[in-house]
Rosetta silent file (secondary structure, phi, psi, omega in degrees, C-alpha in Angstrom):
SEQUENCE: MAADLVVGDFGAVSYYAAALGAPVLLAAAEQDRLAPDARLAAFVREAPRLDVHAPLREQVEKVLAGHRPLAGPTAFVTSTPGSSPALLRRRFCTLMGLAEPTAPALLEPLPPPP
SCORE:     score description
SCORE:     0.000 S_00000001
   1 L     0.000  -44.165 -179.150 -151.263  152.177  -26.039 S_00000001
   2 L  -164.426  156.608  178.183 -154.626  152.388  -24.306 S_00000001
   3 L  -152.964  143.994  173.547 -157.696  150.321  -23.594 S_00000001
   4 L   -78.450  -26.097 -177.778 -161.164  150.905  -22.234 S_00000001
   5 L  -156.402  142.424  178.473 -161.118  147.372  -20.812 S_00000001
   6 E  -110.164  125.961  171.822 -158.508  144.618  -20.547 S_00000001
   7 E  -103.768  118.485 -175.681 -159.422  140.991  -21.180 S_00000001
   8 E  -156.095 -170.146  177.917 -156.598  138.886  -19.804 S_00000001
   9 L  -101.122 -158.766 -177.535 -155.383  136.153  -17.540 S_00000001
  10 L   -94.251   31.210 -178.584 -154.061  136.378  -14.005 S_00000001
  11 L   -96.406 -169.415 -172.699 -150.692  137.728  -15.140 S_00000001
  12 H   -63.142  -40.215 -177.413 -148.859  141.018  -14.912 S_00000001
  13 H   -60.938  -45.870  179.245 -150.655  142.854  -17.741 S_00000001
  14 H   -64.332  -42.242 -177.914 -154.079  142.360  -16.140 S_00000001
  15 H   -65.832  -44.332  178.837 -152.746  143.224  -12.674 S_00000001
  16 H   -67.290  -35.586  175.892 -151.010  146.412  -13.854 S_00000001
  17 H   -60.882  -44.782  177.656 -154.124  147.419  -15.794 S_00000001
  18 H   -63.586  -37.306  178.702 -156.156  147.048  -12.598 S_00000001
  19 H   -63.609  -30.568  177.434 -153.494  149.037  -10.714 S_00000001
  20 L   -82.679   -3.544  178.683 -154.008  151.872  -13.210 S_00000001
  21 L    93.171    5.048 -179.671 -157.754  151.728  -12.555 S_00000001
  22 L   -77.201  145.582  174.276 -158.716  150.101  -15.853 S_00000001
  23 L   -66.074  140.555 -179.832 -161.565  147.589  -15.911 S_00000001
  24 E  -127.924  137.315  175.696 -160.345  143.986  -16.209 S_00000001
  25 E  -122.277  112.760 -175.458 -162.260  140.927  -17.334 S_00000001
  26 E   -81.186  123.124  177.547 -160.406  137.709  -16.523 S_00000001
  27 L   -92.408  -21.290  177.896 -160.514  135.084  -19.254 S_00000001
  28 L  -145.622  129.020 -177.797 -158.292  132.686  -17.295 S_00000001
  29 L  -149.364   86.448 -177.047 -157.847  132.627  -13.548 S_00000001
  30 L   -88.366   85.732 -176.378 -156.281  129.495  -12.130 S_00000001
  31 H   -63.406  -26.611 -177.979 -156.541  130.181   -8.409 S_00000001
  32 H   -68.146  -14.954  178.148 -155.156  126.760   -7.492 S_00000001
  33 H   -92.481   -0.691 -177.631 -151.745  127.893   -8.815 S_00000001
  34 L  -113.337  143.354  173.962 -151.636  130.931   -6.510 S_00000001
  35 L   -64.307  131.061 -175.024 -150.865  131.114   -2.805 S_00000001
  36 L   -58.023  -27.534 -178.468 -154.204  131.957   -1.138 S_00000001
  37 L   -94.608    3.532  179.077 -152.693  134.873    0.805 S_00000001
  38 L   -71.733  145.388  178.544 -150.913  136.419   -2.218 S_00000001
  39 H   -61.703  -34.521  177.133 -152.090  139.863   -3.309 S_00000001
  40 H   -64.220  -36.613  178.419 -152.479  138.525   -6.828 S_00000001
  41 H   -64.202  -38.895  177.393 -154.815  135.815   -5.490 S_00000001
  42 H   -63.037  -41.783  177.381 -156.993  138.497   -3.885 S_00000001
  43 H   -61.133  -45.170 -178.984 -157.167  140.304   -7.235 S_00000001
  44 H   -62.994  -36.159  178.259 -158.113  137.066   -9.029 S_00000001
  45 H   -68.084  -34.627 -173.077 -160.901  136.431   -6.503 S_00000001
  46 H   -89.536  -29.380 -173.952 -162.344  139.955   -6.918 S_00000001
  47 L   -71.449  144.316  177.568 -162.028  140.601  -10.669 S_00000001
  48 L   -65.798  152.706 -177.157 -164.984  139.805  -12.943 S_00000001
  49 E  -106.594  143.924  172.856 -164.782  136.684  -15.109 S_00000001
  50 L   -80.854  129.477  174.442 -165.318  136.284  -18.824 S_00000001
  51 L   -99.147  107.883 -175.378 -167.999  133.741  -19.633 S_00000001
  52 L   -67.165  -11.977 -179.818 -166.919  132.205  -22.952 S_00000001
  53 L   -98.407   -1.218 -179.169 -170.472  130.947  -23.529 S_00000001
  54 L  -110.341  156.379  179.169 -172.121  134.374  -23.182 S_00000001
  55 L   -59.898  132.938 -176.517 -172.103  137.267  -25.681 S_00000001
  56 H   -66.384  -46.325 -176.693 -168.927  139.314  -25.308 S_00000001
  57 H   -55.027  -45.017 -179.182 -170.445  142.753  -25.977 S_00000001
  58 H   -62.734  -39.690  179.515 -172.954  142.386  -23.123 S_00000001
  59 H   -66.331  -43.881  179.227 -170.218  141.325  -20.705 S_00000001
  60 H   -62.484  -46.900  179.820 -167.954  144.210  -21.689 S_00000001
  61 H   -60.966  -39.381  179.053 -170.777  146.741  -21.381 S_00000001
  62 H   -65.157  -44.360  179.437 -171.725  145.369  -17.952 S_00000001
  63 H   -64.791  -42.977  179.269 -168.144  145.558  -16.648 S_00000001
  64 H   -63.207  -42.395 -177.886 -167.700  149.088  -18.013 S_00000001
  65 H   -67.751  -34.960 -176.172 -170.987  150.288  -16.516 S_00000001
  66 H  -104.170   13.015 -174.010 -170.325  148.845  -13.065 S_00000001
  67 L   -65.654  130.270  171.336 -166.565  149.377  -12.872 S_00000001
  68 L  -132.482  117.911 -178.188 -165.111  150.426   -9.544 S_00000001
  69 L   -55.494  140.842  177.594 -161.283  150.395   -9.406 S_00000001
  70 L   -83.326  134.366 -178.220 -159.836  147.833   -7.014 S_00000001
  71 H   -75.290  -32.197 -174.241 -157.642  149.337   -4.284 S_00000001
  72 H   -56.486  -52.530 -178.356 -155.423  146.286   -3.812 S_00000001
  73 H   -59.968  -43.538 -179.065 -153.423  146.332   -7.064 S_00000001
  74 H   -63.292  -43.650 -179.064 -152.609  150.055   -6.879 S_00000001
  75 H   -64.535  -32.179 -178.195 -151.501  149.838   -3.246 S_00000001
  76 H   -81.549  -35.414 -174.839 -149.262  146.864   -4.016 S_00000001
  77 H   -74.039  -35.510 -178.953 -147.710  148.166   -7.235 S_00000001
  78 L  -146.661  145.666  174.355 -146.597  151.553   -5.877 S_00000001
  79 L   -98.945   -5.061 -179.463 -146.262  153.347   -2.584 S_00000001
  80 L  -135.838   69.848 -178.840 -146.037  156.708   -4.381 S_00000001
  81 L   -55.870  136.656  177.085 -148.761  156.924   -7.055 S_00000001
  82 L    81.501    1.166 -176.251 -148.121  159.608   -9.653 S_00000001
  83 L  -101.317    1.763 -173.725 -144.475  160.125   -8.653 S_00000001
  84 H   -59.942  -38.696 -179.721 -142.729  157.990  -11.267 S_00000001
  85 H   -57.875  -46.657 -179.060 -141.548  160.868  -13.523 S_00000001
  86 H   -68.403  -42.745 -178.886 -139.639  162.551  -10.676 S_00000001
  87 H   -65.136  -44.183  179.955 -138.370  159.297   -9.176 S_00000001
  88 H   -66.844  -43.643  179.674 -137.167  157.917  -12.509 S_00000001
  89 H   -61.093  -43.941  179.107 -135.503  161.168  -13.576 S_00000001
  90 H   -58.883  -45.664 -178.133 -133.705  161.409  -10.225 S_00000001
  91 H   -65.451  -45.027 -179.249 -132.480  157.828  -10.514 S_00000001
  92 H   -65.117  -41.887  178.022 -131.321  158.165  -14.133 S_00000001
  93 H   -62.522  -41.600  177.635 -129.494  161.433  -13.445 S_00000001
  94 H   -61.189  -46.716 -179.840 -127.775  159.834  -10.446 S_00000001
  95 H   -61.189  -34.580 -178.095 -126.718  156.810  -12.509 S_00000001
  96 H   -91.077   -1.951 -179.976 -125.280  159.068  -15.239 S_00000001
  97 L    70.388   30.698 -179.136 -123.604  161.432  -12.760 S_00000001
  98 L  -107.407  152.407  173.006 -125.665  164.398  -13.959 S_00000001
  99 L   -74.068  140.976  179.753 -127.281  167.204  -12.003 S_00000001
 100 L   -76.931  135.855  177.715 -131.039  166.930  -11.977 S_00000001
 101 L   -60.302  154.749 -179.583 -132.853  169.732  -13.867 S_00000001
 102 L   -84.364  -20.192  179.366 -134.776  172.231  -11.747 S_00000001
 103 L   -68.066  152.272  178.456 -137.910  172.113  -13.934 S_00000001
 104 L   -60.510  144.490  176.025 -140.660  169.721  -12.831 S_00000001
 105 L   -78.999  124.672 -177.902 -140.398  166.183  -14.150 S_00000001
 106 L  -120.851  148.536  174.789 -143.277  165.576  -16.519 S_00000001
 107 L  -118.586   94.017 -177.242 -144.545  162.463  -18.223 S_00000001
 108 L   -90.106  131.197  177.179 -146.194  163.699  -21.381 S_00000001
 109 L   -68.730  148.415  175.645 -148.169  161.197  -23.459 S_00000001
 110 L   -71.780  147.665  177.589 -147.117  160.769  -27.050 S_00000001
 111 L   -69.517  149.822  177.391 -149.522  162.207  -29.606 S_00000001
 112 L   -61.587  147.537  178.011 -151.659  159.642  -31.432 S_00000001
 113 L   -64.855  154.752 -179.093 -150.247  158.594  -34.803 S_00000001
 114 L   -64.881    0.000    0.000 -151.772  160.316  -37.844 S_00000001
């Protein structure tokens, strides 16, 4: 649902978290399996690494304190940040043969469970 920091590998979850601006700490990053010019490879080179021999809390606090969102993942994942509600509604209405509502398309978060 939400995270202050994502600890992950060099896969989609970590990349999408970085695209959303969340801090990422890579626990596994096998650069030799990635094409050097791939956007994912650039992300893997730039993202901080988890040191399995160092205390976790200190590493998390350091990443949170010094976090600066990476521009690369966001630019690659979408060319229209913040537009998904309108784009998705338009596409779904078209697929179903329905007229699109005139009210703005909103993406409201679900309330936290009790």
